[in-house]
C-alpha positions in Angstrom: 91.5 12.3 119.3 92.3 13.1 115.8 92.5 16.1 115.0 91.0 16.5 111.2 88.1 19.0 111.1 88.3 22.0 109.3 88.1 25.1 111.6 85.6 27.0 109.3 83.3 24.4 109.3 83.5 24.1 113.1 82.9 27.0 113.5 79.7 27.3 111.2 78.5 24.7 113.0 78.7 26.3 115.7 76.9 29.5 115.1 73.8 30.1 117.0 74.7 28.1 119.8 73.7 30.0 123.3 76.6 29.5 126.1 77.9 28.2 128.0 76.5 25.2 126.5 77.1 21.4 126.7 78.5 18.9 123.9 74.6 17.6 123.5 73.6 20.7 122.8 76.9 21.4 120.0 76.1 18.2 118.3 72.4 18.7 118.4 73.2 22.3 116.8 75.7 21.1 114.2 73.5 18.4 113.0 70.4 20.5 112.6 72.8 22.9 110.4 73.5 19.8 108.3 77.3 20.0 109.2 80.0 17.6 107.8 79.9 14.4 109.6 83.4 14.4 110.6 82.6 17.4 112.3 79.9 15.9 114.2 81.8 13.0 115.4 84.6 15.1 116.7 82.1 17.6 118.8 80.4 14.3 119.7 83.7 12.6 121.2 85.0 15.7 123.0 86.0 14.5 127.1 84.9 18.0 128.4 81.1 19.0 128.9 80.7 22.0 129.2 81.9 25.2 126.8 82.0 28.8 127.6 82.1 29.9 124.2 83.5 28.9 120.3 87.0 29.2 120.9 86.5 26.9 124.1 85.2 24.6 122.0 88.0 25.1 119.2 90.8 24.7 121.7 89.3 21.0 122.7 88.8 20.0 119.3 92.4 21.1 118.0 94.0 20.8 121.3 95.2 24.2 121.5 95.3 26.4 124.7 
């Protein structure tokens, strides 16, 4: 997956999510917030399906950790 999302936009998209969360919940939350299409697409293409917190999501998107 291309790592093109802005980290700040990603964190904004994750605001208000109750963790642990699944990929579908992350995508739905981001769409409801009007998040950039690029960020929503990256969230929906994540291979992992369960996330324990926003740092876990960031690691999956940006490949760190």
